[in-house]
C-alpha positions in Angstrom: 114.9 98.4 173.7 112.5 101.3 172.6 112.8 101.1 169.2 111.8 96.4 170.0 108.5 98.0 172.6 107.5 100.6 169.5 108.2 97.7 166.7 106.1 95.0 168.8 103.0 97.6 169.3 103.0 98.7 166.1 102.8 94.8 165.0 99.9 94.1 167.5 97.9 97.0 166.3 98.1 95.6 162.7 97.4 92.4 163.7 94.1 93.5 165.5 93.0 95.2 162.2 93.7 92.5 159.6 91.1 90.1 160.8 88.5 88.6 159.0 86.0 89.2 161.8 85.3 85.9 162.0 84.5 84.2 165.3 84.7 80.4 166.1 81.9 78.8 168.0 82.6 78.8 172.0 80.9 77.2 174.9 78.3 75.9 172.8 76.7 72.2 173.2 78.2 69.5 171.0 75.6 68.0 168.6 73.9 65.2 169.4 74.5 62.3 167.6 71.9 61.2 164.9 71.9 57.3 164.5 69.2 57.9 161.2 67.4 60.4 158.9 64.6 58.5 157.2 62.7 60.0 153.8 58.9 60.1 154.8 57.9 60.3 150.8 59.1 60.2 147.2 62.0 62.2 147.0 62.4 63.3 142.8 66.2 64.7 141.8 65.6 66.5 138.6 67.6 65.8 135.0 71.4 67.0 135.0 71.5 67.2 138.6 72.7 65.5 142.2 71.3 67.5 144.7 67.9 69.4 145.8 67.5 72.5 147.6 65.1 72.2 150.4 63.6 75.4 153.0 60.2 75.4 155.2 59.6 71.7 153.8 59.2 72.3 150.4 61.7 71.3 147.3 63.0 74.5 145.9 65.6 75.5 143.5 69.0 77.1 143.8 67.8 80.6 143.3 64.7 80.8 145.5 66.5 79.3 148.7 66.8 82.7 150.9 70.6 81.4 152.6 70.4 83.9 155.6 67.6 81.2 157.2 68.0 77.8 157.4 68.2 75.4 154.4 69.5 72.1 153.5 70.6 70.3 150.8 70.4 66.7 150.0 72.2 65.1 147.9 73.0 61.5 145.4 76.3 60.3 144.1 76.4 61.4 140.8 74.4 63.4 138.1 72.1 62.1 135.7 70.0 63.2 132.7 67.3 61.3 133.7 65.0 62.6 136.6 65.8 60.2 139.7 63.4 59.2 142.4 64.8 58.2 145.9 62.2 56.1 147.6 61.4 56.1 151.7 63.9 54.8 153.6 65.5 54.8 157.1 69.4 56.0 156.0 72.2 55.2 158.0 74.0 58.1 159.3 77.5 57.1 158.2 79.2 60.4 159.9 78.4 64.0 160.7 80.1 66.8 160.0 79.8 70.1 160.9 82.1 73.0 159.5 82.4 77.4 158.6 83.6 79.2 155.8 84.3 82.6 154.6 82.0 83.5 151.8 81.6 86.4 149.5 84.8 88.5 148.1 84.8 91.7 150.6 88.0 90.0 152.1 90.2 92.4 150.3 88.4 95.5 151.2 89.0 94.5 154.8 92.7 93.6 154.7 93.6 96.5 152.7 91.3 99.2 153.9 91.5 98.2 158.2 87.6 98.8 158.0 84.8 96.9 159.3 83.3 95.5 156.4 83.6 91.9 157.2 83.0 88.5 155.0 79.4 86.5 155.7 80.2 83.3 157.3 78.4 80.3 155.9 77.8 77.4 158.8 77.6 73.9 157.8 76.6 70.6 159.0 76.9 67.7 156.9 75.2 64.4 157.5 77.0 61.4 155.6 73.9 58.9 154.5 74.1 55.4 154.1 72.0 52.8 152.2 72.2 49.1 150.9 68.8 49.7 149.0 69.7 52.5 147.3 73.4 53.4 147.2 73.3 56.5 145.0 72.0 58.4 148.2 75.4 60.6 149.3 74.7 63.1 152.0 72.2 65.9 153.5 73.5 69.5 154.4 72.3 71.8 156.2 73.5 75.4 156.2 72.8 79.1 157.3 74.8 82.4 156.3 75.2 84.6 159.1 76.9 88.1 159.6 80.7 86.9 161.8 79.8 88.0 164.9 76.1 85.9 164.3 77.3 83.2 163.4 75.8 80.0 164.6 74.7 76.0 162.8 71.5 75.6 162.6 70.5 73.2 165.2 69.0 69.9 165.2 65.3 72.4 166.1 66.0 74.0 162.9 66.7 71.1 160.9 63.5 69.3 162.0 61.5 72.7 161.1 63.2 73.0 157.7 62.8 69.3 156.4 59.7 69.6 158.4 57.3 65.6 157.2 60.0 65.2 154.5 62.2 64.1 156.7 62.1 62.3 160.0 65.8 62.9 162.2 66.2 60.2 164.7 
């Protein structure tokens, strides 16, 4: 009996130190329903791309986005070798999904050292979009990178601030 108790104690201590540090959101209000996303002015997708990044109301290249602050990605279904223009329109929201995933490669160090070096967490809200006039329009995803103990999804208020007057969320 004593050996079993020691084994269970050691097992529980190992379980506590082998965790990733990620804590899922608890007690938060559910994401409010969105019925539509309106593009207020023309949006240009550069050649050889299917998406563009948006932060602080500006379209930015991927390497100029600060992932620690809210940012969004407007996506089309396919890549083209031509520049494309998305016309202003109100898109129907066909789905909404929130997810979190570990970002980075610090997991091995944590698993073997047992020390407090945790992976960052990317919190993502994906809004699927539908349009009969522009069927190549696919989705709008808003994200933010955080330490695991701070991980939180981008709020609707933050999305509106990030998208500024380029998009309107209804």
